[in-house]
DSSP file (Angstrom, degrees, kcal/mol; ACC not computed):
  #  RESIDUE AA STRUCTURE BP1 BP2  ACC     N-H-->O    O-->H-N    N-H-->O    O-->H-N    TCO  KAPPA ALPHA  PHI   PSI    X-CA   Y-CA   Z-CA
    1    1 A M              0   0    0      0, 0.0     2,-0.1     0, 0.0     0, 0.0   0.000 360.0 360.0 360.0 133.7 -168.4 -178.5  217.7
    2    2 A A        -     0   0    0      1,-0.1     2,-0.4     0, 0.0     0, 0.0  -0.418 360.0-114.2 -73.8 146.0 -170.8 -178.4  214.8
    3    3 A K        -     0   0    0     -2,-0.1     2,-0.6     1,-0.0    -1,-0.1  -0.641  27.6-129.5 -77.0 133.3 -169.7 -177.2  211.4
    4    4 A R        -     0   0    0     -2,-0.4    17,-3.0     2,-0.0     2,-0.5  -0.760  19.1-150.6 -90.0 124.5 -171.4 -174.0  210.4
    5    5 A I  E     -A   20   0A   0     -2,-0.6    15,-0.2    15,-0.2     3,-0.1  -0.790  16.6-172.7 -96.5 127.6 -172.9 -174.1  207.0
    6    6 A I  E    S-     0   0A   0     13,-2.8     2,-0.3    -2,-0.5    -1,-0.2   0.907  73.9 -24.3 -76.7 -50.4 -173.2 -171.0  204.9
    7    7 A F  E     -A   19   0A   0     12,-1.2    12,-2.6     2,-0.0    -1,-0.4  -0.985  45.5-154.2-157.1 161.1 -175.2 -172.7  202.2
    8    8 A R  E     -A   18   0A   0     -2,-0.3     2,-0.3    10,-0.2    10,-0.2  -0.974  28.0-179.8-133.7 122.3 -176.0 -176.0  200.6
    9    9 A V  E     -A   17   0A   0      8,-2.4     8,-2.5    -2,-0.4     2,-0.4  -0.874  27.8-120.8-126.9 154.8 -177.1 -175.9  197.0
   10   10 A A  E     -A   16   0A   0     -2,-0.3     6,-0.2     6,-0.2    -2,-0.0  -0.762  28.8-151.8 -90.5 139.3 -178.2 -178.3  194.3
   11   11 A T    >   -     0   0    0      4,-2.4     3,-1.7    -2,-0.4    36,-0.2  -0.672  28.9-109.7-105.9 166.3 -176.1 -178.3  191.1
   12   12 A P  T 3  S+     0   0    0      0, 0.0    35,-0.1     0, 0.0    -1,-0.1   0.575 113.7  71.6 -71.4  -6.2 -177.2 -179.2  187.6
   13   13 A L  T 3  S-     0   0    0      2,-0.2     3,-0.1    90,-0.1    -3,-0.0   0.444 117.5-106.5 -86.8   0.5 -175.0 -182.3  187.9
   14   14 A G  S <  S+     0   0    0     -3,-1.7     2,-0.3     1,-0.3    -4,-0.0   0.571  85.7  94.8  91.3   9.9 -177.4 -183.9  190.4
   15   15 A Y        -     0   0    0     -4,-0.1    -4,-2.4    69,-0.0    -1,-0.3  -0.898  68.5-114.9-128.8 163.4 -175.5 -183.5  193.6
   16   16 A N  E     -A   10   0A   0     -2,-0.3    69,-2.6    -6,-0.2     2,-0.4  -0.647  19.6-155.4 -94.1 152.0 -175.4 -180.9  196.4
   17   17 A V  E     -Ab   9  85A   0     -8,-2.5    -8,-2.4    -2,-0.2     2,-0.4  -0.996   6.9-156.7-128.4 134.7 -172.5 -178.7  197.3
   18   18 A T  E     -Ab   8  86A   0     67,-2.1    69,-2.2    -2,-0.4     2,-0.5  -0.882   5.6-158.3-114.7 141.9 -171.9 -177.2  200.8
   19   19 A L  E     -A    7   0A   0    -12,-2.6   -13,-2.8    -2,-0.4   -12,-1.2  -0.975  15.7-153.7-114.9 118.1 -169.9 -174.2  201.7
   20   20 A L  E  >  -A    5   0A   0     -2,-0.5     4,-2.5   -15,-0.2   -15,-0.2  -0.676  20.9-123.5 -92.7 148.9 -168.7 -174.1  205.4
   21   21 A R  H  > S+     0   0    0    -17,-3.0     4,-2.4    -2,-0.3     5,-0.2   0.896 110.7  51.0 -58.3 -43.5 -168.1 -170.9  207.2
   22   22 A N  H  > S+     0   0    0    -18,-0.3     4,-1.8     1,-0.2    -1,-0.2   0.874 110.4  49.7 -63.3 -36.5 -164.5 -171.8  208.1
   23   23 A R  H  > S+     0   0    0      2,-0.2     4,-2.5     1,-0.2    -1,-0.2   0.930 110.3  50.4 -67.1 -43.3 -163.7 -172.7  204.5
   24   24 A W  H  X S+     0   0    0     -4,-2.5     4,-2.5     1,-0.2     5,-0.3   0.918 109.7  51.2 -60.2 -44.0 -165.1 -169.4  203.3
   25   25 A R  H  X S+     0   0    0     -4,-2.4     4,-2.0     1,-0.2     5,-0.3   0.890 110.3  49.2 -60.4 -40.7 -163.0 -167.5  205.9
   26   26 A E  H  X>S+     0   0    0     -4,-1.8     4,-2.3     2,-0.2     5,-1.5   0.919 111.8  48.8 -65.2 -45.5 -159.9 -169.3  204.7
   27   27 A I  I  <>S+     0   0    0     -4,-2.5     5,-3.7     1,-0.2     4,-0.4   0.944 117.9  38.0 -59.6 -50.6 -160.6 -168.6  201.0
   28   28 A V  I  <5S+     0   0    0     -4,-2.5    -1,-0.2     3,-0.2    -2,-0.2   0.774 122.5  41.6 -80.6 -25.0 -161.3 -164.8  201.5
   29   29 A R  I  <5S+     0   0    0     -4,-2.0    -3,-0.2    -5,-0.3    -2,-0.2   0.872 133.2   8.0 -86.9 -39.4 -158.6 -164.2  204.1
   30   30 A F  I  <5S+     0   0    0     -4,-2.3    -3,-0.2    -5,-0.3    -2,-0.1   0.778 129.2  33.3-116.0 -36.5 -155.6 -166.2  202.8
   31   31 A K  I   <S+     0   0    0     -5,-1.5    -3,-0.2    -4,-0.4    -4,-0.2   0.940 128.2   0.5 -95.3 -52.7 -156.1 -167.6  199.4
   32   32 A H    > < +     0   0    0     -5,-3.7     3,-1.9    -6,-0.2    -1,-0.2  -0.581  56.0 170.1-142.1  72.4 -158.3 -165.3  197.2
   33   33 A P  G >  S+     0   0    0      0, 0.0     3,-1.7     0, 0.0     4,-0.2   0.701  71.6  78.3 -60.3 -18.0 -159.4 -162.1  199.0
   34   34 A A  G 3  S+     0   0    0      1,-0.3     3,-0.3     2,-0.1    -6,-0.1   0.705  90.6  53.7 -63.8 -19.8 -160.7 -160.8  195.7
   35   35 A V  G X  S+     0   0    0     -3,-1.9     3,-2.3    55,-0.2    -1,-0.3   0.354  73.5 110.0 -96.7   7.7 -163.8 -162.9  196.0
   36   36 A A  T <  S+     0   0    0     -3,-1.7     3,-0.4     1,-0.3    -1,-0.2   0.812  83.4  41.1 -54.3 -35.9 -164.7 -161.6  199.5
   37   37 A D  T 3  S+     0   0    0     -3,-0.3    -1,-0.3    -4,-0.2     3,-0.2   0.139  98.8  81.6 -98.4  21.0 -167.8 -159.8  198.2
   38   38 A C    <>  +     0   0    0     -3,-2.3     4,-2.5     1,-0.1    -1,-0.2   0.002  44.4 121.3-116.8  28.5 -168.8 -162.5  195.8
   39   39 A L  H  > S+     0   0    0     -3,-0.4     4,-2.0     1,-0.2    -1,-0.1   0.909  80.1  48.2 -59.8 -43.6 -170.6 -165.0  198.1
   40   40 A D  H  > S+     0   0    0      1,-0.2     4,-2.3     2,-0.2    -1,-0.2   0.846 110.6  52.4 -64.8 -34.5 -173.9 -164.7  196.0
   41   41 A D  H  > S+     0   0    0      2,-0.2     4,-2.7     1,-0.2    -1,-0.2   0.877 106.2  54.3 -69.7 -38.3 -171.9 -165.2  192.8
   42   42 A V  H  X S+     0   0    0     -4,-2.5     4,-1.3     2,-0.2    -2,-0.2   0.931 109.5  46.5 -60.9 -44.5 -170.3 -168.3  194.3
   43   43 A R  H  X S+     0   0    0     -4,-2.0     4,-2.3     1,-0.2     3,-0.5   0.927 113.4  49.5 -59.1 -46.2 -173.7 -169.8  195.0
   44   44 A E  H  X S+     0   0    0     -4,-2.3     4,-3.1     1,-0.2    -2,-0.2   0.866 105.3  57.5 -64.3 -35.4 -174.9 -168.8  191.5
   45   45 A A  H  < S+     0   0    0     -4,-2.7    -1,-0.2     1,-0.2    -2,-0.2   0.834 111.8  42.1 -64.6 -30.6 -171.9 -170.4  189.9
   46   46 A L  H  < S+     0   0    0     -4,-1.3    -2,-0.2    -3,-0.5    -1,-0.2   0.877 120.4  40.9 -82.0 -39.6 -172.8 -173.7  191.6
   47   47 A E  H  < S+     0   0    0     -4,-2.3    -2,-0.2     1,-0.2    -3,-0.2   0.849 134.7  15.1 -78.0 -34.6 -176.6 -173.5  190.9
   48   48 A A  S  < S+     0   0    0     -4,-3.1    -1,-0.2    -5,-0.2    -2,-0.2  -0.448  80.7 171.5-140.4  62.5 -176.4 -172.2  187.3
   49   49 A P        -     0   0    0      0, 0.0    17,-0.2     0, 0.0     3,-0.1  -0.262  31.7-145.6 -69.4 160.2 -172.9 -172.6  185.9
   50   50 A E  S    S+     0   0    0     15,-3.1    55,-2.1     1,-0.4     2,-0.3   0.697  85.0   7.3 -90.8 -24.3 -172.0 -171.9  182.3
   51   51 A L  E     -CD  65 104A   0     14,-1.2    14,-3.2    53,-0.2     2,-0.4  -0.986  59.3-164.2-158.2 140.2 -169.4 -174.6  182.2
   52   52 A V  E     +CD  64 103A   0     51,-2.6    50,-2.8    -2,-0.3    51,-1.5  -0.996  16.7 174.4-131.5 129.9 -168.2 -177.5  184.5
   53   53 A R  E     -CD  63 101A   0     10,-2.2    10,-3.4    -2,-0.4     2,-0.3  -0.900  29.8-118.5-126.8 157.3 -165.0 -179.3  183.9
   54   54 A T  E     -C   62   0A   0     46,-2.3     8,-0.2    -2,-0.3     5,-0.2  -0.657  43.9 -96.6 -84.8 152.5 -163.0 -181.9  185.8
   55   55 A S        -     0   0    0      6,-2.5    45,-0.2     3,-0.9    44,-0.2  -0.417  23.9-130.7 -64.2 143.4 -159.6 -181.0  187.0
   56   56 A S  S    S+     0   0    0     42,-0.6     3,-0.1     1,-0.2    -1,-0.1   0.691 109.5  44.4 -70.0 -17.0 -156.8 -182.1  184.7
   57   57 A K  S    S+     0   0    0      1,-0.3     2,-0.3     4,-0.1    -1,-0.2   0.713 126.1  20.5 -97.2 -24.6 -155.1 -183.5  187.7
   58   58 A D    >   -     0   0    0      3,-0.2     3,-1.8     1,-0.1    -3,-0.9  -0.898  57.2-155.5-152.1 115.0 -158.0 -185.3  189.4
   59   59 A D  T 3  S+     0   0    0     -2,-0.3    -1,-0.1     1,-0.3    -3,-0.1   0.690  95.0  64.5 -63.4 -18.5 -161.3 -186.3  187.8
   60   60 A E  T 3  S+     0   0    0     -6,-0.1     2,-0.6     2,-0.0    -1,-0.3   0.602  86.5  82.6 -81.5 -11.6 -163.0 -186.1  191.2
   61   61 A V    <   -     0   0    0     -3,-1.8    -6,-2.5    -6,-0.1     2,-0.4  -0.847  68.0-160.0 -96.4 124.8 -162.4 -182.4  191.4
   62   62 A H  E     -CE  54  77A   0     15,-1.7    15,-2.8    -2,-0.6     2,-0.5  -0.858   6.9-153.6-110.1 140.1 -165.0 -180.3  189.5
   63   63 A L  E     -CE  53  76A   0    -10,-3.4   -10,-2.2    -2,-0.4     2,-0.5  -0.959   8.1-158.3-115.5 119.7 -164.5 -176.7  188.4
   64   64 A F  E     -CE  52  75A   0     11,-2.8    11,-2.5    -2,-0.5     2,-0.4  -0.846   9.9-157.9 -96.9 124.6 -167.7 -174.6  188.0
   65   65 A Y  E     +CE  51  74A   0    -14,-3.2   -15,-3.1    -2,-0.5   -14,-1.2  -0.897  15.1 174.1-112.4 135.6 -167.4 -171.5  185.8
   66   66 A H  E     - E   0  73A   0      7,-1.9     7,-3.1    -2,-0.4   -21,-0.1  -0.989  37.3-109.6-138.8 127.3 -169.6 -168.5  185.8
   67   67 A S  E     + E   0  72A   0     -2,-0.4     2,-0.3     5,-0.2     5,-0.3  -0.273  42.4 168.2 -59.6 134.6 -169.0 -165.3  183.7
   68   68 A K  E >   - E   0  71A   0      3,-2.2     3,-1.8     1,-0.0     2,-0.2  -0.867  57.1 -45.9-152.1 110.8 -167.9 -162.4  185.8
   69   69 A G  T 3  S-     0   0    0     -2,-0.3     4,-0.1     1,-0.3    -1,-0.0  -0.459 122.1 -18.9  66.4-129.0 -166.5 -159.2  184.2
   70   70 A I  T 3  S+     0   0    0     -2,-0.2    -1,-0.3    -3,-0.1     2,-0.1   0.328 137.9  17.3 -96.5   6.6 -163.9 -160.0  181.6
   71   71 A G  E <  S-E   68   0A   0     -3,-1.8    -3,-2.2    -5,-0.1     2,-0.3  -0.377  90.1 -72.5-144.2-136.2 -163.4 -163.5  182.8
   72   72 A Y  E     -EF  67  93A   0     21,-3.3    21,-2.7    -5,-0.3     2,-0.6  -0.956  19.9-131.5-136.1 150.0 -164.9 -166.2  185.0
   73   73 A L  E     -EF  66  92A   0     -7,-3.1    -7,-1.9    -2,-0.3     2,-0.5  -0.937  31.6-157.4 -94.1 127.2 -165.5 -166.9  188.7
   74   74 A C  E     -EF  65  91A   0     17,-3.3    17,-2.2    -2,-0.6     2,-0.5  -0.937   9.0-167.1-112.1 125.4 -164.3 -170.5  189.2
   75   75 A V  E     -EF  64  90A   0    -11,-2.5   -11,-2.8    -2,-0.5     2,-0.5  -0.958  10.7-153.4-113.1 122.1 -165.6 -172.5  192.1
   76   76 A V  E     -EF  63  89A   0     13,-2.8    12,-3.6    -2,-0.5    13,-1.0  -0.821  13.7-174.2-101.2 129.9 -163.7 -175.7  192.8
   77   77 A T  E     -EF  62  87A   0    -15,-2.8   -15,-1.7    -2,-0.5     2,-0.3  -0.869   6.3-171.6-122.1 156.7 -165.5 -178.7  194.5
   78   78 A A  E     - F   0  86A   0      8,-1.9     8,-2.2    -2,-0.3     2,-0.2  -0.916  38.4 -82.7-138.1 164.0 -164.3 -182.0  195.9
   79   79 A I  E     - F   0  85A   0     -2,-0.3     6,-0.2     6,-0.2     4,-0.1  -0.503  45.0-158.8 -71.3 133.2 -166.1 -185.1  197.2
   80   80 A G        -     0   0    0      4,-2.0    -1,-0.1     2,-0.2     5,-0.1   0.031  41.0 -75.0 -92.9-156.1 -167.0 -184.9  200.9
   81   81 A T  S    S+     0   0    0      4,-0.1     2,-0.1    -2,-0.0     4,-0.1   0.627 114.0  27.4 -84.0 -13.4 -167.8 -187.7  203.3
   82   82 A D  S    S-     0   0    0      2,-0.3    -2,-0.2     0, 0.0     0, 0.0  -0.334 115.4 -61.5-125.1-150.6 -171.2 -188.5  201.9
   83   83 A D  S    S+     0   0    0     -2,-0.1   -67,-0.1    -4,-0.1     2,-0.1   0.539 109.7  79.8 -79.5  -3.5 -172.9 -188.2  198.5
   84   84 A S  S    S-     0   0    0    -69,-0.1    -4,-2.0     1,-0.0    -2,-0.3  -0.394  70.7-133.5 -96.1 176.7 -172.4 -184.4  198.5
   85   85 A R  E     -bF  17  79A   0    -69,-2.6   -67,-2.1    -6,-0.2     2,-0.3  -0.720  10.9-140.4-121.3 171.0 -169.5 -182.2  197.7
   86   86 A F  E     -bF  18  78A   0     -8,-2.2    -8,-1.9   -69,-0.2     2,-0.4  -0.958  26.4 -99.6-134.8 157.3 -167.9 -179.2  199.3
   87   87 A V  E     + F   0  77A   0    -69,-2.2   -10,-0.3    -2,-0.3   -67,-0.2  -0.612  31.6 179.6 -76.1 127.4 -166.3 -176.0  198.1
   88   88 A V  E     -     0   0A   0    -12,-3.6     2,-0.3    -2,-0.4    -1,-0.2   0.877  63.6 -34.2 -88.1 -51.2 -162.5 -176.2  198.1
   89   89 A T  E     - F   0  76A   0    -13,-1.0   -13,-2.8     2,-0.0    -1,-0.4  -0.957  47.9-143.4-161.5 172.9 -161.8 -172.7  196.8
   90   90 A A  E     + F   0  75A   0     -2,-0.3     2,-0.3   -15,-0.2   -15,-0.2  -0.984  27.8 152.5-148.0 139.1 -163.1 -169.9  194.5
   91   91 A Y  E     - F   0  74A   0    -17,-2.2   -17,-3.3    -2,-0.3     2,-0.3  -0.980  42.7 -95.1-159.8 166.1 -161.1 -167.5  192.4
   92   92 A F  E     - F   0  73A   0     -2,-0.3     2,-0.3   -19,-0.2   -19,-0.2  -0.714  38.5-177.3 -90.1 141.1 -161.2 -165.4  189.3
   93   93 A A  E     - F   0  72A   0    -21,-2.7   -21,-3.3    -2,-0.3    -2,-0.0  -0.987  30.9-141.4-137.8 147.1 -159.8 -166.7  186.0
   94   94 A R  S    S+     0   0    0     -2,-0.3    -1,-0.1   -23,-0.2   -21,-0.1   0.827  90.2   0.9 -74.2 -33.2 -159.4 -165.2  182.6
   95   95 A K  S    S-     0   0    0    -23,-0.1    -1,-0.2   -24,-0.1   -23,-0.1  -0.974  90.8 -83.1-151.6 158.7 -160.3 -168.5  180.9
   96   96 A P        -     0   0    0      0, 0.0     3,-0.1     0, 0.0     2,-0.1  -0.326  49.0-118.3 -63.8 146.1 -161.4 -172.0  181.9
   97   97 A K        -     0   0    0      1,-0.2   -34,-0.1   -44,-0.0    -4,-0.0  -0.326  39.2 -80.5 -78.5 167.1 -158.5 -174.4  182.8
   98   98 A E  S    S+     0   0    0     -2,-0.1   -42,-0.6   -45,-0.0     2,-0.2  -0.309  76.6 105.0 -63.0 149.7 -157.8 -177.6  180.9
   99   99 A G  S    S-     0   0    0    -44,-0.2     2,-0.4   -43,-0.1   -44,-0.2  -0.810  73.4 -59.4 154.2 168.1 -159.9 -180.5  181.8
  100  100 A N        -     0   0    0     -2,-0.2   -46,-2.3   -45,-0.2     2,-0.4  -0.609  49.3-126.3 -79.3 128.8 -162.7 -182.7  180.6
  101  101 A E  E     +D   53   0A   0     -2,-0.4   -48,-0.3   -48,-0.2     3,-0.1  -0.601  34.9 168.4 -73.9 124.2 -166.0 -180.8  180.0
  102  102 A I  E     +     0   0A   0    -50,-2.8     2,-0.3    -2,-0.4   -49,-0.2   0.544  64.6  17.0-114.1 -11.4 -168.7 -182.6  181.9
  103  103 A W  E     -D   52   0A   0    -51,-1.5   -51,-2.6   -53,-0.0    -1,-0.4  -0.957  58.1-179.9-160.3 140.7 -171.5 -180.0  181.7
  104  104 A K  E      D   51   0A   0     -2,-0.3   -53,-0.2   -53,-0.2   -54,-0.1  -0.993 360.0 360.0-146.4 140.3 -172.3 -176.9  179.5
  105  105 A K              0   0    0    -55,-2.1   -54,-0.1    -2,-0.3   -55,-0.1   0.473 360.0 360.0 -68.7 360.0 -175.2 -174.5  179.5
């Protein structure tokens, strides 16, 4: 069965990120239901982030931050099977997590 893609976008870091329908359902149903109405914001966070950091636990995991309300929307990506990445999760954060800054607006 083919994987259903919600979107694939280019990031300022020079790679594409894909969000799959099943992943989005898992995020909004079980992990972070607060982001259910934020699909456009998730796309914008990837295309035009204010800050991108690596995870403090894994340099291959990138955290994209986009201002939203009094904090940030954080979209977490990881390396996929090819040269692109995929969305792992998305959630609201009051401030960016620790990690190496790899891109800033």
